[in-house]
C-alpha positions in Angstrom: -53.0 -7.1 -3.8 -50.7 -5.2 -6.1 -47.7 -8.2 -7.7 -49.9 -10.9 -7.1 -51.4 -12.3 -10.2 -54.7 -14.3 -9.5 -58.6 -14.4 -10.3 -61.1 -14.3 -8.0 -63.8 -17.2 -8.5 -67.5 -16.1 -7.8 -69.5 -18.8 -5.8 -72.6 -20.8 -7.9 -75.5 -18.0 -8.0 -73.3 -14.9 -6.8 -73.4 -11.9 -8.9 -70.0 -11.8 -8.7 -67.3 -12.5 -11.6 -64.3 -13.6 -12.6 -62.0 -10.2 -12.3 -58.7 -11.1 -14.1 -55.8 -9.2 -13.0 -54.7 -6.4 -15.1 -52.4 -5.0 -17.5 -50.5 -2.6 -14.9 -50.9 -5.1 -12.0 -49.5 -7.8 -13.9 -46.4 -5.4 -15.1 -46.0 -5.0 -11.5 -46.1 -8.4 -9.9 -43.8 -9.6 -13.0 -41.5 -6.4 -11.7 -41.3 -6.9 -8.8 -40.3 -10.3 -9.2 -37.4 -9.8 -11.1 -36.5 -7.1 -8.4 -36.4 -9.6 -5.6 -34.8 -12.5 -8.1 -31.8 -9.8 -8.6 -31.8 -8.6 -4.8 -31.6 -12.6 -4.1 -28.6 -13.0 -6.3 -26.8 -9.7 -5.2 -26.8 -11.0 -1.6 -25.4 -14.0 -2.8 -22.8 -12.5 -4.9 -22.7 -10.2 -1.5 -21.3 -13.0 0.9 -19.5 -15.7 -1.9 -17.4 -12.7 -2.8 -15.8 -12.7 1.2 -15.4 -16.1 0.9 -13.4 -16.4 -1.6 -10.9 -13.2 -0.8 -10.6 -15.4 2.5 -9.8 -18.6 1.7 -7.4 -17.1 -1.4 -5.8 -14.7 0.9 -5.1 -17.8 3.6 -3.5 -19.5 1.3 -1.2 -16.8 -0.3 -0.2 -15.7 3.7 0.3 -19.5 4.5 2.3 -19.6 1.1 4.7 -17.2 2.2 4.7 -18.7 6.1 5.3 -21.7 4.5 8.4 -20.1 2.5 10.2 -19.3 5.8 9.1 -21.8 8.1 10.0 -25.7 8.2 6.7 -26.0 10.9 4.0 -27.5 9.2 0.3 -26.5 10.1 -2.4 -23.6 10.9 -1.3 -23.8 14.5 1.8 -23.0 13.1 1.3 -20.6 10.8 -1.3 -18.7 13.5 1.9 -18.5 15.5 3.9 -17.3 12.8 1.8 -14.3 11.8 1.3 -13.7 15.8 3.6 -10.7 15.7 4.4 -7.1 17.8 1.3 -6.6 20.1 -0.3 -9.8 19.1 1.9 -11.2 22.0 -0.1 -9.0 24.1 -3.0 -10.1 23.5 -2.7 -13.7 23.7 -1.7 -12.9 27.3 -4.5 -10.6 28.0 -6.2 -13.2 26.8 -4.7 -16.1 29.3 -3.7 -14.0 31.8 -5.7 -10.7 32.4 -4.2 -7.2 33.4 -1.7 -7.3 36.2 -2.2 -5.4 38.9 1.5 -3.8 39.1 4.3 -3.2 36.0 5.8 -6.4 34.5 9.1 -7.0 36.1 12.4 -6.4 34.4 10.5 -4.6 31.3 10.5 -1.0 31.8 7.9 -0.2 34.1 5.5 -1.7 31.0 1.5 -3.0 31.7 -1.4 -4.3 29.6 -2.9 -1.6 30.5 -2.6 0.3 27.2 -4.0 -2.9 25.3 -8.4 -2.2 25.3 -10.2 -5.4 26.5 -13.4 -6.5 24.7 -11.4 -8.5 21.7 -9.3 -10.8 24.5 -12.1 -11.1 26.2 -14.0 -12.7 23.0 -11.5 -14.6 22.8 -11.4 -15.7 26.1 -15.0 -16.5 25.7 -14.6 -18.7 23.0 -11.9 -20.6 23.9 -14.0 -21.9 26.9 -16.5 -23.4 24.5 -13.7 -24.7 21.9 -10.6 -27.0 22.9 -8.5 -25.6 20.7 -5.1 -22.9 22.0 -5.7 -19.0 22.2 -3.8 -18.2 18.9 -5.9 -20.9 16.7 -8.6 -19.5 18.4 -8.4 -15.9 18.3 -6.6 -16.1 14.2 -10.2 -18.0 13.0 -12.3 -15.5 15.2 -10.2 -12.5 13.5 -11.4 -13.7 10.2 -14.7 -14.3 10.8 -14.6 -10.7 12.1 -13.0 -9.6 8.7 -15.8 -11.5 6.8 -18.5 -10.1 8.8 -17.1 -6.6 8.1 -17.3 -7.1 4.3 -21.1 -8.1 4.5 -21.6 -5.0 6.8 -19.6 -2.8 4.2 -22.3 -4.2 1.5 -24.9 -1.6 1.8 -22.4 1.1 2.9 -21.4 0.6 -1.0 -24.8 0.9 -2.1 -24.3 -2.2 -3.4 -21.4 -1.4 -6.0 -20.2 -4.1 -7.0 -16.7 -3.1 -8.2 -16.0 -1.4 -5.0 -17.3 -4.5 -3.0 -14.9 -6.3 -4.1 -12.1 -3.9 -4.1 -12.7 -3.6 -0.3 -13.1 -7.0 0.3 -9.7 -8.3 -0.8 -7.9 -5.8 0.8 -8.9 -6.9 3.8 -8.6 -10.4 3.2 -6.6 -11.1 0.8 -4.7 -7.6 0.2 -1.1 -6.4 1.0 -2.2 -6.1 4.6 -4.5 -9.0 5.4 -1.9 -9.7 8.2 -3.4 -7.4 10.1 -7.2 -8.4 9.5 -6.3 -12.0 10.4 -4.3 -12.1 13.3 -5.1 -11.5 17.0 -4.8 -7.7 16.4 -7.9 -5.4 17.1 -8.6 -4.2 13.7 -10.7 -6.9 12.6 -13.7 -6.5 15.6 -12.7 -2.8 15.1 -13.6 -2.5 11.5 -16.1 -4.8 11.7 -17.6 -2.4 15.0 -17.3 1.1 13.3 -18.9 -0.6 9.9 -22.2 -1.4 12.4 -21.8 2.6 13.9 -22.0 4.0 10.1 -24.7 1.4 8.9 -27.0 1.8 12.5 -25.9 5.7 11.3 -27.6 5.1 7.7 -30.9 3.3 9.0 -31.1 6.3 12.0 -31.0 3.5 14.6 -29.6 6.0 16.8 -29.8 2.8 19.8 -27.9 0.1 17.9 -25.6 2.9 17.1 -24.6 3.9 20.6 -24.8 0.1 21.9 -21.9 -0.5 18.9 -20.3 3.2 20.1 -19.8 1.2 23.3 -18.2 -2.1 22.5 -15.9 0.1 20.3 -14.9 2.0 22.9 -14.1 -0.8 24.8 -12.1 -1.9 21.5 -9.7 1.0 21.5 -9.5 4.6 23.0 -10.1 6.4 19.8 -13.4 4.0 19.0 -15.4 6.7 22.0 -15.1 9.0 19.1 -17.5 7.9 16.9 -20.3 9.8 19.3 -19.2 13.1 17.2 -20.2 11.0 14.0 -23.6 10.3 15.6 -24.3 13.4 16.5 -23.5 14.9 13.2 -26.0 12.3 11.5 -28.5 13.5 14.6 -28.1 17.0 13.7 -28.0 16.8 9.4 -31.2 14.8 10.1 -32.5 17.8 12.3 -32.0 20.2 9.5 -33.2 17.7 6.8 -36.5 18.0 8.6 -36.3 21.8 8.6 -35.2 22.5 12.1 -32.2 25.3 13.3 -29.0 25.4 14.5 -30.2 26.8 17.7 -33.5 24.6 18.0 -31.2 21.2 17.8 -30.6 21.0 21.5 -34.1 20.6 22.5 -34.7 18.6 19.5 -32.4 16.2 20.7 -33.9 16.7 24.6 -37.0 15.8 22.9 -35.8 12.1 21.7 -34.6 10.0 24.6 -33.7 7.3 22.0 -30.6 9.8 20.7 -30.1 10.8 24.6 -30.0 7.0 25.3 -27.3 6.6 22.4 -25.1 9.1 23.3 -24.8 8.8 26.5 -24.4 4.8 26.7 -21.4 4.8 23.5 -18.2 5.8 26.2 -19.9 3.0 28.1 -17.2 0.8 27.7 -14.6 2.8 28.1 -15.8 4.1 31.5 -15.6 0.4 32.2 -12.3 0.0 31.8 -11.3 2.4 33.2 -13.6 1.5 36.6 -12.2 -1.7 36.1 -8.4 -0.4 36.2 -9.8 1.8 39.4 -10.3 -1.4 41.3 -7.4 -3.0 40.1 -4.8 -0.8 39.5 -5.6 1.9 41.4 -5.2 4.3 38.0 -8.6 4.5 35.5 -5.9 6.6 33.7 -3.6 3.4 33.4 -4.0 3.1 29.8 -2.7 6.3 29.2 0.0 6.4 31.4 1.5 3.0 30.6 2.2 5.1 27.0 5.3 6.5 28.2 7.0 2.8 29.1 6.0 2.5 25.4 8.5 5.5 24.3 4.5 7.3 23.5 5.1 10.9 25.2 2.5 13.8 24.0 4.5 15.9 21.8 3.9 18.3 19.0 1.7 16.3 15.6 3.6 18.3 13.3 7.1 18.4 14.4 6.7 13.8 14.4 5.7 14.0 11.2 8.2 16.4 9.7 10.9 13.8 11.5 9.4 11.0 10.1 9.6 13.0 6.3 13.1 13.7 7.5 14.1 10.6 8.1 15.7 9.4 5.2 17.4 6.4 3.8 20.8 5.9 4.2 21.3 3.3 2.0 18.9 2.1 -1.2 16.3 4.0 -2.3 12.9 2.8 -0.5 11.7 4.7 2.3 12.8 4.4 5.9 9.3 3.2 8.3 9.3 6.4 9.8 8.9 8.2 6.3 6.2 5.2 5.7 4.9 5.6 8.6 4.7 10.0 8.1 3.1 9.4 4.7 0.4 7.0 6.5 -0.7 9.8 8.4 -0.4 12.4 5.7 -3.1 10.0 3.4 -5.4 9.3 5.9 -5.7 13.1 6.5 -5.6 13.8 2.8 -9.0 11.3 2.8 -10.7 12.3 5.9 -10.8 15.8 3.4 -12.4 13.9 1.1 -15.0 12.5 2.5 -15.9 15.7 3.8 -16.2 17.1 0.6 -18.1 14.1 -0.4 -20.6 15.5 2.3 -19.9 12.5 4.9 -18.6 14.7 7.6 -19.3 12.1 10.4 -16.7 9.8 8.9 -14.3 12.8 8.0 -14.5 14.2 11.4 -14.0 10.0 13.0 -11.1 9.4 10.6 -9.0 12.7 11.3 -9.6 12.4 14.9 -8.8 9.0 14.6 -5.3 9.7 13.2 -4.0 12.8 15.3 -4.9 11.1 18.6 -2.2 8.8 18.5 -0.4 10.9 15.7 -0.3 13.4 19.4 2.3 10.8 20.5 4.2 9.7 17.7 4.5 7.7 14.2 4.4 4.3 15.7 1.9 2.0 14.5 0.4 4.4 12.0 0.1 2.5 9.0 -2.2 -0.3 11.0 -3.6 2.9 12.7 -5.0 4.1 9.4 -5.9 1.2 7.3 -8.3 0.4 10.5 -10.4 3.1 9.5 -13.2 1.9 7.7 -14.5 4.9 6.0 -11.1 5.5 4.1 -11.0 1.8 3.0 -14.2 1.6 1.7 -13.8 5.9 -0.3 -10.1 4.3 -1.4 -12.3 1.2 -3.0 -14.9 3.8 -4.4 -12.4 5.6 -6.1 -10.3 2.7 -7.5 -13.1 1.1 -9.1 -14.9 4.0 -10.9 -12.9 2.8 -14.3 -13.0 -0.8 -15.5 -8.8 -0.8 -16.1 -7.9 0.7 -12.6 -10.0 -1.5 -10.4 -8.7 -5.2 -12.2 -5.5 -3.2 -12.3 -6.0 -2.7 -8.2 -6.9 -5.9 -7.5 -4.0 -8.2 -9.5 -1.9 -5.3 -7.0 -3.5 -6.4 -4.1 -3.3 -10.0 -4.4 0.1 -10.0 -6.0 1.5 -7.5 -2.8 -0.2 -9.8 0.0 2.8 -12.6 -0.6 5.5 -9.6 -0.2 4.0 -7.9 2.6 3.5 -11.1 4.9 7.2 -12.0 4.3 7.7 -8.2 5.3 5.6 -8.9 8.7 7.1 -11.8 9.9 10.3 -10.4 9.4 9.3 -7.1 11.4 9.2 -4.9 9.2 9.2 -1.9 11.5 6.3 0.0 9.1 3.8 -2.6 9.8 3.9 -3.0 13.5 
C-alpha cells in the first residue's frame, strides 16, 4: 500500500525475495505523514482559537458589567446582559405561547418570536438544575463556539480570517448578541451548517438544517433559494442546460426531499399557531403591535439617514440602522461578484425582508448573517497590518459596546 514503508519477508525455501520500498514510495509516505501532522495541528488551532476568544470575551464583558453593577456572579452577569428581545425568549421558554394577546400590552403577543431556540433551552432546563437565563447564556456561547468550528472549512482554513471571525463572534464589539438569549447564536450556527452542507453537495443535510433554520427565524426559510442555486450551478458544471435543469432535479430524489423539507420548521410553527391561536400567520400579524408596518424600504432608509443628531456628532440610532442595511446590501453585492450567488441572495433577501417594515434591529440582523461576517473576515485579513489592527479594535471595542448594550442604546436592539 502506498504510504507504508515495509519489507515483505519471504518464507524459507520460497522463491520470493525481500522487496524494499522504492524511493518514490518512501517520499510519498513521508509526504502523507507530514500532511496528516499538519492537518492535525490545524484542527488543534481551529478548536483552540474560539475557546481562547470565548474566555477573553467573557472576561471583557463581565468587566463591563461589573463596572456598572454591584451584584457579583455569573448569573447576575447573564441577567444584566439579557436585554430587549432576550426577555421575550425567557418568557417563551418558561411559559410557552399564549392563546390571546398579553393584557395591558397593546395587543402584543409572543408569536413573532420563533420557537426553536426557546424549545432547546426548555429541554436543557429539564436536564440541568439552573435558571433559564443561565442555561441560555451557556447554550448561546456553545452555539457560537460551534459556529466558529463550522466556519473553519468554509473559510478554506484561512487562519487570519478564521481568527478575526472567531474574535468578532466571541470577543468582538457585538459579541453580547452571540452570547445571550437571542436567536443569533443558533441562527449563525445553522446558517453555517447549511452552507457547509451545500459546499459538500450534501443536499439532504442542507435541507434538514434549513428546516431547523426556518424554525429559528422567519428569514431562515430563504436559505432554500441558496440551495436551489447550488443545485443549478452543479448542473451547469456537469454540462447541463438551464432548460434541462428541472428534469435533472426531478431525477434526483435527494434534491427533491431537500427542497420540500426546507420550510418544514416554518410550516410546523404555522400549524401550531393555527391550532392554538386560530391564525397561522399570527407571527406576521402581531408585528403591527410592535410598530412594524409594511412600507417602502427605500423610504425607511432615507428617513433613517435623515434622522440627524440634534446635538453632538455621533450618528443617531436610525442612522446606524440605515448604514448597517446599506453595508449589508453592499457586501451582498461583493459576494455575488465573487460568484457566491446563493449566499448573496440569502443575505440580501434576509436584509430586505425586515427592511420592508422598518429599520428596527437592523444592526443585529446584519451581523447575524454568517456569509457576510466571513466575507468581512476574508477582506480584513489580506494585509497582516490590517488584520492586527482590526483584531485589536474588536477586542477593545467589546468593553464599550457591552456598556452601551447594558445601557439600552437603541441602535443595538
